[in-house]
All heavy atoms as an XYZ file, in Angstrom:
669
protein
N     -30.504     19.393     -0.592
C     -30.693     20.790     -0.299
C     -31.662     21.372     -1.327
O     -31.385     21.395     -2.513
C     -29.345     21.502     -0.360
C     -29.423     22.974     -0.123
S     -27.742     23.630     -0.248
C     -28.028     25.259      0.251
N     -32.817     21.813     -0.881
C     -33.806     22.383     -1.801
C     -33.701     23.898     -1.815
O     -33.429     24.529     -0.803
C     -35.220     21.953     -1.415
O     -35.554     22.512     -0.171
N     -33.912     24.456     -2.997
C     -33.873     25.906     -3.137
C     -35.246     26.481     -2.826
O     -36.262     25.925     -3.213
C     -33.469     26.294     -4.553
C     -32.054     25.916     -4.899
C     -31.701     26.405     -6.276
C     -30.270     26.064     -6.609
N     -29.865     26.585     -7.911
N     -35.267     27.596     -2.140
C     -36.510     28.283     -1.826
C     -36.626     29.474     -2.764
O     -35.708     30.283     -2.880
C     -36.541     28.743     -0.353
C     -37.804     29.519     -0.059
C     -36.413     27.547      0.578
N     -37.743     29.566     -3.456
C     -37.960     30.670     -4.386
C     -38.175     31.969     -3.632
O     -38.861     32.010     -2.618
C     -39.182     30.376     -5.261
O     -39.475     31.485     -6.075
N     -37.579     33.038     -4.135
C     -37.771     34.357     -3.543
C     -38.907     35.098     -4.242
O     -39.184     36.245     -3.933
C     -36.480     35.168     -3.644
C     -35.346     34.574     -2.828
C     -34.080     35.389     -2.967
C     -32.957     34.757     -2.166
N     -31.699     35.499     -2.306
N     -39.568     34.423     -5.172
C     -40.668     35.029     -5.918
C     -41.920     35.088     -5.059
O     -42.268     34.120     -4.389
C     -40.956     34.219     -7.199
O     -39.763     34.161     -7.974
C     -42.066     34.856     -8.015
N     -42.601     36.205     -5.073
C     -43.868     36.373     -4.364
C     -44.983     35.896     -5.289
O     -45.597     36.676     -6.018
C     -44.055     37.848     -3.990
C     -45.298     38.076     -3.153
O     -46.115     37.138     -3.018
O     -45.463     39.196     -2.644
N     -45.243     34.598     -5.286
C     -46.195     33.990     -6.223
C     -47.613     34.495     -6.015
O     -48.364     34.644     -6.973
C     -46.135     32.462     -6.119
C     -44.811     31.919     -6.586
C     -43.843     31.364     -5.809
C     -44.299     31.914     -7.921
N     -42.761     31.007     -6.579
C     -43.020     31.327     -7.878
C     -44.799     32.343     -9.153
C     -42.231     31.155     -9.013
C     -44.001     32.172    -10.291
C     -42.747     31.587    -10.220
N     -48.009     34.743     -4.775
C     -49.360     35.241     -4.507
C     -49.569     36.621     -5.129
O     -50.600     36.907     -5.721
C     -49.632     35.300     -2.997
C     -49.711     33.916     -2.369
O     -50.115     32.973     -3.088
O     -49.378     33.782     -1.188
N     -48.553     37.490     -5.015
C     -48.644     38.824     -5.615
C     -48.730     38.716     -7.131
O     -49.531     39.380     -7.772
C     -47.433     39.677     -5.229
C     -47.474     41.101     -5.802
C     -46.226     41.901     -5.463
N     -44.990     41.316     -5.961
C     -44.543     41.440     -7.232
N     -45.235     42.106     -8.110
N     -43.409     40.882     -7.582
N     -47.921     37.825     -7.721
C     -47.957     37.649     -9.170
C     -49.295     37.096     -9.645
O     -49.816     37.508    -10.683
C     -46.828     36.727     -9.626
C     -45.440     37.338     -9.617
C     -44.398     36.298     -9.984
C     -45.368     38.511    -10.571
N     -49.871     36.174     -8.891
C     -51.160     35.593     -9.267
C     -52.261     36.640     -9.238
O     -53.197     36.601    -10.038
C     -51.506     34.433     -8.340
N     -52.148     37.597     -8.319
C     -53.167     38.645     -8.192
C     -52.946     39.783     -9.186
O     -53.830     40.606     -9.404
C     -53.152     39.203     -6.774
N     -51.793     39.829     -9.804
C     -51.438     40.919    -10.720
C     -52.140     40.738    -12.067
O     -52.193     39.642    -12.611
C     -49.921     40.912    -10.922
C     -49.389     42.016    -11.772
C     -47.854     41.997    -11.834
O     -47.217     41.127    -11.262
N     -47.289     42.943    -12.530
N     -52.679     41.812    -12.594
C     -53.318     41.772    -13.899
C     -52.323     42.073    -15.009
O     -51.236     42.593    -14.756
N     -52.686     41.748    -16.241
C     -51.806     41.994    -17.379
C     -51.409     43.465    -17.481
O     -50.288     43.794    -17.857
C     -52.470     41.552    -18.681
C     -52.545     40.045    -18.809
O     -51.893     39.341    -18.012
O     -53.254     39.572    -19.715
N     -52.339     44.368    -17.161
C     -52.071     45.802    -17.262
C     -51.020     46.258    -16.252
O     -50.438     47.333    -16.397
C     -53.366     46.623    -17.098
C     -53.930     46.615    -15.693
C     -54.735     45.364    -15.332
O     -54.870     44.446    -16.137
N     -55.267     45.320    -14.121
N     -50.753     45.442    -15.231
C     -49.787     45.808    -14.199
C     -48.354     45.375    -14.537
O     -47.424     45.697    -13.810
C     -50.182     45.181    -12.861
C     -51.550     45.642    -12.391
O     -51.866     46.837    -12.590
O     -52.307     44.824    -11.845
N     -48.189     44.651    -15.614
C     -46.863     44.153    -15.982
C     -46.074     45.263    -16.672
O     -46.550     45.889    -17.614
C     -46.978     42.928    -16.921
C     -47.726     41.796    -16.202
C     -45.597     42.467    -17.377
C     -48.068     40.624    -17.096
N     -44.861     45.498    -16.187
C     -43.983     46.515    -16.778
C     -43.334     45.933    -18.026
O     -42.481     45.054    -17.948
C     -42.919     46.945    -15.770
C     -41.931     47.955    -16.352
O     -42.197     48.489    -17.454
O     -40.908     48.209    -15.709
N     -43.755     46.413    -19.183
C     -43.218     45.928    -20.450
C     -42.359     47.001    -21.130
O     -42.098     46.919    -22.320
C     -44.357     45.520    -21.382
C     -45.220     44.405    -20.822
C     -46.365     44.087    -21.735
C     -47.451     45.080    -21.426
N     -48.761     44.771    -21.892
N     -41.902     47.985    -20.360
C     -41.173     49.107    -20.942
C     -39.849     48.693    -21.585
O     -39.356     49.379    -22.468
C     -40.920     50.184    -19.888
O     -40.139     49.665    -18.833
N     -39.273     47.573    -21.162
C     -38.004     47.141    -21.747
C     -38.190     46.095    -22.851
O     -37.237     45.494    -23.315
C     -37.081     46.603    -20.662
C     -37.648     45.381    -19.960
O     -38.878     45.180    -20.008
O     -36.869     44.628    -19.349
N     -39.429     45.882    -23.273
C     -39.732     44.916    -24.333
C     -40.266     45.681    -25.534
O     -41.342     46.274    -25.469
C     -40.787     43.888    -23.871
C     -40.335     43.194    -22.594
C     -41.062     42.879    -24.974
C     -41.411     42.334    -21.960
N     -39.526     45.696    -26.643
C     -39.999     46.451    -27.810
C     -41.234     45.801    -28.440
O     -41.392     44.583    -28.411
C     -38.814     46.401    -28.766
C     -38.029     45.207    -28.366
C     -38.259     45.020    -26.880
N     -42.106     46.638    -28.982
C     -43.273     46.141    -29.709
C     -42.811     45.462    -30.997
O     -41.830     45.879    -31.610
C     -44.212     47.298    -30.060
C     -44.939     47.879    -28.871
C     -46.044     46.965    -28.350
O     -46.676     46.257    -29.162
O     -46.268     46.966    -27.137
N     -43.508     44.433    -31.417
C     -43.208     43.781    -32.682
C     -44.028     44.452    -33.765
O     -45.254     44.402    -33.748
C     -43.541     42.281    -32.613
C     -42.760     41.483    -31.570
C     -43.219     40.038    -31.564
C     -41.274     41.574    -31.825
N     -43.360     45.077    -34.696
C     -44.038     45.813    -35.749
C     -44.318     44.969    -36.979
O     -44.018     43.771    -37.029
N     -44.873     45.599    -37.984
C     -45.224     44.924    -39.237
C     -43.991     44.293    -39.889
O     -44.081     43.221    -40.471
C     -45.888     45.911    -40.195
C     -47.273     46.347    -39.759
C     -48.266     45.193    -39.721
O     -48.226     44.339    -40.641
O     -49.055     45.129    -38.768
N     -42.839     44.973    -39.818
C     -41.616     44.433    -40.429
C     -41.262     43.069    -39.856
O     -40.852     42.161    -40.574
C     -40.440     45.389    -40.235
C     -40.541     46.624    -41.105
O     -41.291     46.574    -42.112
O     -39.884     47.637    -40.781
N     -41.413     42.940    -38.536
C     -41.099     41.660    -37.905
C     -41.957     40.546    -38.492
O     -41.454     39.490    -38.881
C     -41.315     41.735    -36.386
C     -41.170     40.400    -35.709
C     -39.927     39.921    -35.355
C     -42.286     39.606    -35.445
C     -39.791     38.683    -34.747
C     -42.158     38.371    -34.838
C     -40.901     37.910    -34.494
N     -43.268     40.777    -38.558
C     -44.175     39.735    -39.032
C     -44.043     39.511    -40.532
O     -44.269     38.403    -41.023
C     -45.616     40.075    -38.637
C     -45.824     39.975    -37.151
C     -45.859     41.109    -36.357
C     -45.938     38.740    -36.539
C     -46.031     41.008    -34.982
C     -46.108     38.623    -35.174
C     -46.150     39.764    -34.388
N     -43.666     40.527    -41.281
C     -43.463     40.382    -42.719
C     -42.255     39.484    -42.995
O     -42.237     38.720    -43.949
C     -43.260     41.762    -43.359
C     -43.512     41.805    -44.840
C     -43.431     43.204    -45.433
N     -44.392     44.129    -44.828
C     -44.069     45.174    -44.057
N     -42.814     45.450    -43.797
N     -44.992     45.950    -43.544
N     -41.246     39.569    -42.145
C     -40.013     38.801    -42.340
C     -40.013     37.470    -41.577
O     -39.106     36.666    -41.743
C     -38.812     39.637    -41.900
C     -38.614     40.878    -42.724
C     -37.513     41.766    -42.168
O     -36.754     41.369    -41.294
N     -37.430     42.979    -42.682
N     -41.010     37.278    -40.736
C     -41.060     36.069    -39.912
C     -41.187     34.829    -40.793
O     -41.843     34.837    -41.827
C     -42.226     36.144    -38.940
N     -40.545     33.768    -40.351
C     -40.567     32.501    -41.079
C     -41.177     31.445    -40.158
O     -40.570     31.086    -39.148
C     -39.143     32.120    -41.485
C     -39.080     30.874    -42.335
O     -40.104     30.514    -42.956
O     -38.004     30.244    -42.379
N     -42.387     30.994    -40.486
C     -43.058     29.992    -39.673
C     -42.420     28.630    -39.923
O     -42.317     28.181    -41.062
C     -44.551     29.942    -40.019
C     -45.365     28.880    -39.290
C     -45.346     29.138    -37.784
C     -46.777     28.861    -39.812
N     -41.995     27.996    -38.852
C     -41.378     26.672    -38.963
C     -42.170     25.689    -38.113
O     -42.162     25.762    -36.892
C     -39.937     26.713    -38.500
C     -39.089     27.588    -39.402
C     -37.665     27.612    -38.966
N     -36.942     28.552    -39.809
C     -35.701     28.383    -40.169
N     -35.032     27.337    -39.752
N     -35.110     29.278    -40.932
N     -42.843     24.790    -38.769
C     -43.647     23.777    -38.098
C     -42.846     22.481    -38.099
O     -42.368     22.048    -39.157
C     -45.000     23.580    -38.826
C     -45.816     22.506    -38.151
C     -45.756     24.896    -38.899
N     -42.660     21.866    -36.924
C     -41.885     20.624    -36.886
C     -42.520     19.555    -37.773
O     -43.740     19.437    -37.849
C     -41.935     20.194    -35.426
C     -42.560     21.296    -34.666
C     -43.195     22.230    -35.628
N     -41.684     18.796    -38.445
C     -42.166     17.713    -39.299
C     -42.593     16.555    -38.414
O     -41.842     16.108    -37.546
C     -41.048     17.261    -40.268
C     -41.510     16.085    -41.099
C     -40.615     18.413    -41.153
N     -43.815     16.126    -38.598
C     -44.328     14.976    -37.846
C     -44.293     13.757    -38.754
O     -44.456     13.859    -39.971
C     -45.775     15.215    -37.400
C     -45.958     16.436    -36.516
C     -45.399     16.209    -35.144
C     -45.693     17.421    -34.270
N     -45.273     17.240    -32.918
N     -44.081     12.624    -38.158
C     -44.055     11.372    -38.908
C     -45.035     10.406    -38.270
O     -44.995     10.184    -37.051
C     -42.640     10.776    -38.895
C     -42.533      9.507    -39.701
C     -41.100      9.009    -39.787
O     -40.160      9.715    -39.431
N     -40.929      7.789    -40.242
N     -45.919      9.859    -39.077
C     -46.885      8.885    -38.568
C     -46.159      7.574    -38.282
O     -45.360      7.104    -39.089
C     -47.992      8.662    -39.584
N     -46.429      7.022    -37.088
C     -45.819      5.750    -36.692
C     -46.874      4.880    -36.031
O     -47.920      5.359    -35.596
C     -44.634      5.943    -35.709
C     -43.523      6.730    -36.338
C     -45.093      6.574    -34.423
N     -46.558      3.617    -35.946
C     -47.383      2.704    -35.164
C     -46.595      2.367    -33.911
O     -45.418      2.019    -33.983
C     -47.676      1.409    -35.957
O     -48.365      1.757    -37.157
C     -48.516      0.445    -35.145
N     -47.231      2.538    -32.761
C     -46.558      2.267    -31.492
C     -47.496      1.439    -30.613
O     -48.702      1.659    -30.598
C     -46.163      3.600    -30.799
C     -45.373      3.337    -29.522
C     -47.364      4.455    -30.517
C     -44.772      4.588    -28.903
N     -46.947      0.505    -29.922
C     -47.748     -0.330    -29.026
C     -47.603      0.204    -27.605
O     -46.499      0.302    -27.079
C     -47.301     -1.786    -29.094
C     -47.542     -2.405    -30.453
C     -47.166     -3.882    -30.440
N     -47.362     -4.464    -31.744
C     -48.525     -4.933    -32.201
N     -49.600     -4.871    -31.433
N     -48.613     -5.449    -33.404
N     -48.723      0.600    -27.029
C     -48.759      1.111    -25.665
C     -49.629      0.202    -24.823
O     -50.576     -0.405    -25.322
C     -49.344      2.534    -25.644
C     -48.626      3.588    -26.474
C     -49.423      4.883    -26.493
C     -47.229      3.824    -25.937
N     -49.337      0.123    -23.540
C     -50.212     -0.618    -22.643
C     -51.588      0.031    -22.677
O     -51.718      1.260    -22.736
C     -49.668     -0.602    -21.216
C     -48.363     -1.383    -21.080
O     -48.097     -2.259    -21.924
O     -47.610     -1.100    -20.122
N     -52.629     -0.807    -22.642
C     -54.000     -0.319    -22.767
C     -54.337      0.723    -21.700
O     -54.976      1.736    -21.995
C     -54.983     -1.485    -22.692
N     -53.895      0.495    -20.460
C     -54.223      1.448    -19.403
C     -53.513      2.781    -19.591
O     -54.049      3.840    -19.258
C     -53.922      0.869    -18.013
C     -52.464      0.475    -17.819
O     -51.772      0.185    -18.821
O     -52.017      0.435    -16.656
N     -52.313      2.757    -20.166
C     -51.582      4.002    -20.440
C     -52.333      4.810    -21.496
O     -52.584      6.003    -21.334
C     -50.138      3.707    -20.907
C     -49.444      4.971    -21.401
C     -49.344      3.047    -19.784
N     -52.709      4.152    -22.590
C     -53.434      4.837    -23.653
C     -54.784      5.350    -23.159
O     -55.172      6.486    -23.449
C     -53.636      3.906    -24.844
C     -54.311      4.523    -26.064
C     -53.532      5.731    -26.567
C     -54.470      3.484    -27.158
N     -55.492      4.562    -22.380
C     -56.779      4.986    -21.819
C     -56.614      6.223    -20.961
O     -57.408      7.159    -21.031
C     -57.406      3.841    -20.992
O     -57.610      2.715    -21.847
C     -58.719      4.256    -20.370
N     -55.543      6.247    -20.147
C     -55.297      7.404    -19.288
C     -55.044      8.660    -20.111
O     -55.614      9.707    -19.849
C     -54.115      7.131    -18.356
C     -53.906      8.228    -17.377
C     -54.521      8.384    -16.170
C     -53.037      9.360    -17.525
N     -54.076      9.539    -15.562
C     -53.172     10.164    -16.370
C     -52.166      9.766    -18.522
C     -52.453     11.330    -16.185
C     -51.454     10.941    -18.340
C     -51.611     11.712    -17.186
N     -54.199      8.556    -21.129
C     -53.927      9.716    -21.967
C     -55.183     10.190    -22.690
O     -55.457     11.387    -22.749
C     -52.820      9.419    -22.988
C     -51.434      9.665    -22.448
C     -50.658      8.611    -21.995
C     -50.909     10.941    -22.404
C     -49.390      8.830    -21.499
C     -49.639     11.182    -21.913
C     -48.876     10.116    -21.453
N     -55.955      9.282    -23.230
C     -57.185      9.657    -23.934
C     -58.183     10.310    -22.989
O     -58.926     11.210    -23.377
C     -57.820      8.438    -24.604
C     -57.103      8.004    -25.862
C     -57.852      6.863    -26.526
C     -57.274      6.522    -27.863
N     -58.041      5.456    -28.560
N     -58.195      9.877    -21.728
C     -59.129     10.442    -20.742
C     -58.803     11.899    -20.422
O     -59.652     12.628    -19.909
C     -59.121      9.604    -19.460
N     -57.588     12.344    -20.740
C     -57.189     13.733    -20.493
C     -57.793     14.678    -21.524
O     -57.694     15.885    -21.388
C     -55.664     13.880    -20.505
C     -54.926     12.929    -19.588
C     -55.432     12.929    -18.168
O     -55.506     13.964    -17.535
N     -55.785     11.759    -17.672
N     -58.414     14.121    -22.555
C     -59.053     14.958    -23.570
C     -58.286     14.972    -24.873
O     -57.285     14.290    -25.044
N     -58.795     15.782    -25.801
C     -58.171     15.826    -27.121
C     -56.744     16.344    -26.996
O     -56.407     17.066    -26.061
C     -58.981     16.725    -28.056
O     -58.972     18.053    -27.586
N     -55.930     15.945    -27.941
C     -54.525     16.329    -27.915
C     -53.651     15.325    -27.180
O     -52.495     15.617    -26.871
N     -54.182     14.136    -26.932
C     -53.410     13.160    -26.159
C     -52.144     12.739    -26.905
O     -51.105     12.498    -26.290
C     -54.259     11.936    -25.780
C     -54.582     11.002    -26.915
C     -53.776      9.909    -27.179
C     -55.691     11.203    -27.724
C     -54.061      9.042    -28.216
C     -55.993     10.347    -28.755
C     -55.171      9.268    -29.003
O     -55.451      8.419    -30.035
N     -52.191     12.687    -28.236
C     -50.994     12.307    -28.992
C     -49.916     13.381    -28.864
O     -48.730     13.069    -28.747
C     -51.349     12.070    -30.455
C     -52.201     10.840    -30.655
C     -52.691     10.712    -32.086
O     -53.002     11.704    -32.741
N     -52.760      9.478    -32.568
N     -50.326     14.641    -28.850
C     -49.388     15.742    -28.672
C     -48.741     15.662    -27.297
O     -47.533     15.871    -27.146
C     -50.106     17.093    -28.854
O     -50.643     17.145    -30.176
C     -49.171     18.262    -28.621
N     -49.539     15.347    -26.269
C     -48.981     15.234    -24.915
C     -47.992     14.071    -24.822
O     -46.947     14.186    -24.179
C     -50.098     15.091    -23.884
C     -50.807     16.411    -23.615
C     -51.739     16.319    -22.420
N     -52.821     15.365    -22.617
C     -53.919     15.609    -23.342
N     -54.070     16.768    -23.929
N     -54.861     14.702    -23.468
N     -48.313     12.955    -25.464
C     -47.378     11.821    -25.471
C     -46.078     12.250    -26.142
O     -44.981     11.959    -25.658
C     -47.998     10.599    -26.172
C     -49.148     10.036    -25.334
C     -46.943      9.520    -26.429
C     -49.963      8.954    -26.026
N     -46.183     12.966    -27.264
C     -44.991     13.445    -27.973
C     -44.173     14.382    -27.083
O     -42.940     14.300    -27.036
C     -45.394     14.153    -29.268
C     -44.200     14.509    -30.121
O     -43.531     13.647    -30.670
N     -43.924     15.799    -30.227
N     -44.843     15.283    -26.359
C     -44.134     16.219    -25.479
C     -43.364     15.478    -24.382
O     -42.231     15.822    -24.059
C     -45.114     17.211    -24.858
C     -45.661     18.220    -25.845
C     -46.825     19.021    -25.281
O     -47.508     18.595    -24.355
N     -47.059     20.187    -25.859
N     -44.005     14.454    -23.812
C     -43.328     13.672    -22.771
C     -42.135     12.910    -23.332
O     -41.077     12.840    -22.704
C     -44.309     12.714    -22.107
C     -45.315     13.381    -21.188
C     -46.408     12.406    -20.788
C     -44.630     13.939    -19.955
N     -42.284     12.358    -24.519
C     -41.168     11.658    -25.151
C     -40.029     12.634    -25.471
O     -38.858     12.304    -25.311
C     -41.631     10.936    -26.417
C     -42.536      9.724    -26.181
C     -43.114      9.222    -27.497
C     -41.781      8.625    -25.451
N     -40.374     13.849    -25.902
C     -39.352     14.866    -26.188
C     -38.603     15.233    -24.907
O     -37.373     15.339    -24.898
C     -39.982     16.111    -26.797
C     -38.978     17.265    -26.979
C     -39.522     18.367    -27.824
N     -39.829     17.926    -29.172
C     -38.922     17.673    -30.113
N     -37.634     17.806    -29.839
N     -39.286     17.280    -31.309
N     -39.327     15.424    -23.798
C     -38.677     15.754    -22.525
C     -37.735     14.628    -22.085
O     -36.629     14.878    -21.607
C     -39.723     16.026    -21.450
C     -40.470     17.316    -21.650
C     -41.602     17.501    -20.647
O     -41.841     16.652    -19.797
N     -42.299     18.618    -20.764
N     -38.176     13.401    -22.259
C     -37.341     12.246    -21.910
C     -36.084     12.239    -22.772
O     -34.969     12.056    -22.273
C     -38.138     10.951    -22.095
C     -37.372      9.700    -21.725
C     -37.365      9.248    -20.416
C     -36.662      9.003    -22.689
C     -36.660      8.100    -20.071
C     -35.943      7.856    -22.354
C     -35.945      7.414    -21.034
O     -35.238      6.303    -20.690
N     -36.263     12.459    -24.081
C     -35.127     12.473    -25.008
C     -34.131     13.559    -24.606
O     -32.933     13.312    -24.527
C     -35.636     12.730    -26.438
C     -34.525     12.871    -27.475
S     -35.142     13.435    -29.075
C     -35.397     15.183    -28.751
N     -34.630     14.776    -24.347
C     -33.755     15.888    -24.008
C     -33.035     15.655    -22.683
O     -31.865     16.005    -22.544
C     -34.553     17.203    -23.976
C     -34.991     17.632    -25.353
C     -35.974     18.799    -25.330
O     -36.595     19.082    -24.315
N     -36.102     19.455    -26.482
N     -33.711     15.055    -21.734
C     -33.087     14.773    -20.438
C     -31.935     13.780    -20.584
O     -30.945     13.848    -19.862
C     -34.134     14.219    -19.467
N     -32.039     12.875    -21.550
C     -31.010     11.863    -21.722
C     -29.932     12.279    -22.712
O     -28.955     11.552    -22.912
C     -31.650     10.534    -22.129
C     -32.361      9.892    -20.983
N     -33.621     10.289    -20.554
C     -31.970      8.939    -20.124
C     -33.966      9.572    -19.505
N     -32.987      8.742    -19.222
N     -30.072     13.439    -23.318
C     -29.038     13.945    -24.212
C     -28.013     14.760    -23.444
O     -26.957     15.063    -23.958
C     -29.649     14.827    -25.312
C     -30.418     14.049    -26.346
C     -31.095     14.936    -27.372
O     -31.407     16.085    -27.095
N     -31.353     14.379    -28.535
N     -28.329     15.165    -22.235
C     -27.429     16.025    -21.450
C     -26.251     15.273    -20.926
O     -26.192     14.146    -20.703
C     -28.207     16.665    -20.298
C     -29.280     17.554    -20.826
C     -30.021     18.235    -19.719
N     -31.139     18.954    -20.330
C     -32.335     19.035    -19.799
N     -32.597     18.497    -18.649
N     -33.286     19.689    -20.410
C-alpha cells in the first residue's frame, strides 16, 4: 500500500522565497550566534578497498565523492541500527 502525498508540489516549485510564510519562525539574533557552538564531526583517515568501477563511478560524480561515500555509509549504518 503506497501513500499518496497531499502536497501540491507544482505550486511549491513555482513559489518564490518571498512567498513563504515565516511569521511563526523567530529571527536568529546576535545572541544566538554569539552563544552558538560549532561542532564539526571528527573524521578519521582510513584505507579502504573498493571495486574499481565503484570508485570510478563516484569520482565521475565530481568533487566531494569521499563525502558522498561517507553519507551513504552513514545511511546504511543508521538503517541497520533501528
